[in-house]
N, C-alpha and C positions, 0 to 999 in steps of 0.2 A: 311778317307784317301783322298777321292775325294774333300771334302771341303778344306782340307789342300793344295792339289795341286792347286785348284782353287784360293785360297788365295795367294799362292806363285806366280801364274801367273798374277793375277789382282792387287795384292798389289801395285807394283810400278806405275801402270797406275792410280789407285785411288789416290795414294799419289801425283802424278803430277797434277791430276785434282783438288785436294784440294788446293795444293800450288798455282795453277793458279787463284783460286777464292779468295785468301786472299790478303789484302792490304800489302804493303811493311812493315809497322810498325808491323803488326801482326806476320809476319814471323820471326821477331827477338824478339818477346815478349814485344813490347813497345806500343801496341795499341789494339783497339778492333778487335775481330776476325770475324766481320760480313762479309758475303760473298759479293763479288763485281765482276763486269766485267771490272774493270778498266784496268787490265793487258791486256785483249784482245783488249780493245780500243787502248791502247798504241801501241801494235804490229801491229794492222791492219791499224793504221793511221800514222805509223812512216815513216821514209825516209831511205830506200824504204818501202812501205807498205808490210806486210807479204803476203797478198793475191797475189801480183805480183810475189813474189818469189815462192809461191806454184804453181802458173800457170807455171812458167818457169821450175820448177822441174818436173811437170807433163808432159810437152811437151818433155823434154829431156828423161824422163823415158819411156814414150810411144814410142817415136822414137827409142830409143836404144833397147827396147824389141822387137818391130816389126822387126827392121833390124837384130837383133841377131837371132830371130827365122827363118826368111826368109833365112839366110845364113847357120845356123846350121843344119836345117832339111835335106836339100839335101846333105850336107857334111856327116852327120851321116849316112844317107841311103847308100851313095856310099861306105863309109868306111866299113860298116857292111855287105852289100850284095855283095860287090866285093872285099872283103879282100883277101889278098894273103900271107899267111904264115908269114915269117919274116918281110915282108914289113908292113903288117897290125899291127903286134906287135910293130914295131918301130914307126909307126904313133901314136898308142895309147900311147906309152911311152912319145913321144914328147908332146902330148896333156896334159898328166898328169903333166909333168914337167912344161909346160906353165901355167896350172891352179894353180900350187903351187908356181910359181915364185913371189917373193915380188914385187908388183907394184911400190913401192917407188923407186926402182932402175931404173925404166924407167922414172922417173920424169923429169930429166934434158933433156933426149932425146926427150920426148914429148914436152917440152918447146921450144926446138930448132926447132922442126918441126912446131909448131904453129907460131913461129916467122918468119921462112923462107917462109911459105906458106900463111901468113897473115890470120890465122884462129882465131885470137883473137876476142872476143866479138860476137861470133856467136853460138847460141844455136844448130843450125844444125851441125856445125863442132864439137861441144862438144860430139855429139852422136858417132862420129867416134872412138876416143880412148876408149870410154866406150864399144862400140861393140867389138872392138879388144880384150879388156881385158875380156869380158864375153864369147867370142866364145869358148875357149878351154873347159871350164866346161860345157857349153851348149851342145857342140858336144858329150862329154862323157856321159852326162845324156841321150840324145836322142839316142845315139848309143846303150847304154845298154837297153833302152826300145824297140828299133827295134829288138834287138837280142832275146827278149822274144816272138816276134810274129812269128808264124810258117810260113815258106815259102809257105806252101800249100795254104794259103789264096791268095797270089799273083799269084800262078800258076793257081788257079781256075779263078781268075779275068782275067788273060792273055788268058786263053782258051775262055773266054766270049768276047774277042776282045777289052778289055780295054787297052788303051795306058798307058805309065808310069805315065803321069800326072793324068790321070783318076784314076789309081790305088792308087796313093798317096792321092788324094782328097776323093775318095769314100770308100776306104778300110782301108788305114793306118791311116789317120787323126783321125777318130772317136776312133780308138783303142789307139792312142797315146795321147789322150786328157789329161790323168793324167800327163804324162811326160811333155807335152807342158805347162800345167798349172804350174807345179812345176818349170820348167825352166823359165817361164815368171815371176813368183814371185821372184826367186833368182836374175834374171837380173834386174828387176825393183828396188828391194831393193838395189842392189849394186850401180846402177846409182843414186838412190835417196839419198843415204848416202855419196856419194863420195865428198871429200872436196879438196884435194891438187890440182888436175887438174883444177877443177872449179875456185879455188882461183887464179890461174895464167893465165888461158885462158880468164876469164871474169873479166873486170874491170868496165864496165858501170853499174851504179846503177840499172837501169831499167831491166837488164838482169841477175841479181844475182840469183843463185839457193838458195834453202832453207838453206843448211848448211852454205854457205858463208854469207847469210843475217843474220842468227842467230848469227854468230860470230861478227857482227857489233852492236848487241844490247848493249846499254850502260845504266848505271844507272844515277842517278841525279848528281853524282860526280865521280871522278876517284877512290874514295875509296869505292864506293857502287857497289855491285853485284846485278843486277836485277833478283833475283831468280824468282819472280812472272812472269816477262816477258819471261824468259827462259822457265818456265813451260807452260805458255800459248802458246808459239810458238811450244813447243814439242807436246802439245795436238792437236793443229791445224795440225801439220805436220803428226800426226799419223792417222788422219781421212782418207786420200786417201789410206793409206796402209791397214787399216781395210776394206775399201770398196773393194780393190783389192782382199783381201783374201776371202771375202764373195762371190764375183763373181766367183773366181777361184774354190772355194769349190763346187759350183754347177757343174762346168765342170768336176771336178775330180770324183764326185759321178756318173754322167751320163756316163763318159768314162769307169768307172769300170764295168758298167752293160751292155755295148754294145759289141757285137761280141763274138763268142766263136767257138772253133773247137771241134766237137764231134768225139771221136775215134771209 
């Protein structure tokens, strides 16, 4: 059963890896199936080179994740620790509705904002709508995590003379490591895969993100689909995500084993 689950999970990745290593003729059954790195050479030396788009997506993803966590954590703490009956329930309902709201309906509004504020072709400005779209879900996740922490921990830290910032840094942050890691992964993935906003906000070739750069991949003719190049770009685009998950996994395990309240 475990082998079947592993095959189900790794099968598409292995198929993409195999496709990326085959020449174009072999993919349609018209040539030898010898493995080659030609597809990777094409995407890494193209116009724009894929490594530049990977760098841009990493910068946008990291910036969006850091900004989202910095805003979501104090908001979640305030909403959970200072909630007030109907008001707290109403704020939670608004956050839930905002996290479920289809972002495609905001597309024209965001486009007008970018045009009026001259935010086009700026990777830093691209982090702003990404952060706004990620905040509702991030606040909900962190709020639920803070709700699981007993207030006695903060009371004890307050009696020790720790200020609010010190309590957040020394007491709450280690215990919130799993929730922070999960929130960071979800935020990074959302910004990494986002396409419509990046397509309209970024027009300069040297500032394209990975999804928009992949959409520009072309075959040898208008009738040719570059399956190998798409597969190579997909494999390269998955590497930062795998690295993120591996790093966050360590934080999740260490966060789960830190701190406890004995009754």
